[in-house]
PAMARKE-504144 format. One record per residue (C-alpha): residue in three letters; x, y, z; residue number from 1. Coordinates in pm, 1 decimal, always signed. Example, Ala and Ser with C-alpha at 12.3 -4.5 7.8 and 13.67 -1.06 7.14 Angstrom:
BEGIN
   residu         px         py         pz   num
      Ala    +1230.0     -450.0     +780.0     1
      Ser    +1367.0     -106.0     +714.0     2
! end
This chain:
BEGIN
   residu         px         py         pz   num
      Met      +39.9       +3.6       -1.9     1
      Asp     +295.0     +265.5      +73.1     2
      Glu     +456.6     +159.5     -286.7     3
      Cys     +117.4     +189.5     -513.3     4
      Val     -129.2     +371.4     -242.0     5
      Gly      +78.0     +648.2     -106.5     6
      Ile      +67.6    +1025.5      -49.0     7
      Arg     +160.2    +1019.2     -438.4     8
      Arg      -18.2     +787.9     -639.0     9
      Asp      -87.1     +762.6    -1033.0    10
      Gln     -314.5     +492.9    -1253.6    11
      Gln      -41.9     +256.0    -1286.0    12
      Gly      +15.3     +199.8     -952.8    13
      Leu     -316.5     +200.0     -830.2    14
      Ser     -411.6      -87.2    -1096.9    15
      Gln      -95.8     -279.0     -976.2    16
      Ala     -252.7     -263.6     -630.0    17
      Ala     -585.8     -347.8     -714.3    18
      Arg     -456.7     -664.9     -910.9    19
      Gln     -239.9     -767.8     -650.0    20
      Ile     -498.6     -750.9     -371.2    21
      Gly     -752.3     -913.1     -621.0    22
      Glu     -489.1    -1207.8     -640.8    23
      Trp     -437.1    -1261.9     -254.2    24
      Leu     -824.6    -1225.2     -165.4    25
      Ala     -889.0    -1488.8     -463.9    26
      Thr     -605.7    -1748.4     -437.8    27
      Arg     -523.5    -1737.1      -61.4    28
      Glu     -654.5    -1960.2     +236.8    29
      Leu     -810.8    -1637.6     +412.7    30
      Asp     -952.2    -1815.6     +751.2    31
      His     -822.5    -1565.5     +947.2    32
      Pro    -1098.5    -1309.1     +949.8    33
      Ala     -865.9    -1009.6    +1069.5    34
      Leu     -647.1    -1108.0     +746.2    35
      Arg     -918.9    -1087.9     +508.8    36
      Asn    -1077.8     -755.3     +673.4    37
      Arg     -773.6     -583.4     +605.3    38
      Leu     -721.0     -678.5     +264.3    39
      Glu    -1115.3     -556.7     +166.8    40
      Ala    -1036.9     -226.7     +341.4    41
      Cys     -728.9     -251.7     +110.3    42
      Arg     -938.6     -306.6     -182.9    43
      Leu    -1202.5      -28.9      -91.5    44
      Ile     -951.1     +202.5      -59.7    45
      Val     -759.5     +142.6     -398.8    46
      Asn    -1098.7     +128.1     -558.1    47
      Ala    -1165.2     +466.9     -449.0    48
      Ala     -846.1     +600.8     -548.7    49
      Leu     -935.0     +491.3     -904.0    50
      Val    -1227.9     +624.0     -951.4    51
      Arg    -1130.2     +990.7     -803.1    52
      Arg     -865.4    +1086.0    -1088.5    53
      Gln     -778.1    +1433.7     -933.0    54
      Ser     -578.6    +1559.5     -633.0    55
      Cys     -737.0    +1563.5     -301.5    56
      Gly     -642.2    +1701.5       -8.1    57
      Ala     -281.7    +1535.6      +70.3    58
      His     -320.1    +1266.2     -157.9    59
      Ala     -177.4    +1366.6     -500.0    60
      Arg     -215.4    +1207.8     -861.5    61
      Asp      +59.1    +1236.8    -1040.8    62
      Asp     -125.8    +1160.4    -1362.8    63
      Asp     -370.5    +1438.9    -1258.1    64
      Pro     -307.8    +1738.1    -1523.1    65
      Glu     -453.3    +1974.5    -1286.7    66
      Phe     -242.1    +1929.5    -1027.8    67
      Arg      +79.9    +1897.7    -1296.2    68
      Ala      -44.1    +2241.3    -1456.9    69
      Thr      -33.0    +2435.6    -1091.4    70
      Gly     +335.3    +2312.2    -1053.3    71
      Ala     +263.4    +2264.8     -687.8    72
      Gln     +479.8    +1990.3     -489.8    73
      Val     +408.2    +1731.7     -229.5    74
      Ala     +602.6    +1720.5      +60.5    75
      Thr     +651.6    +1396.6     +233.9    76
      Ile     +760.1    +1343.3     +605.6    77
! end
């Protein structure tokens, strides 16, 4: 999640994360409810980020043309 769905994100990374989470949910024996719940939460976060194509709040879409046009920079701590 930190790598592909962090503060700075783009379509490619979000799609990669969605595929990986989908594979984990489909192929693993998820008899541990906490793990399944965490993966489902990750899936929801990634899907929401994929739908929202513009930058919002602290999260920046590197592929958002409006964000790039402003010349704004994202500082991560």
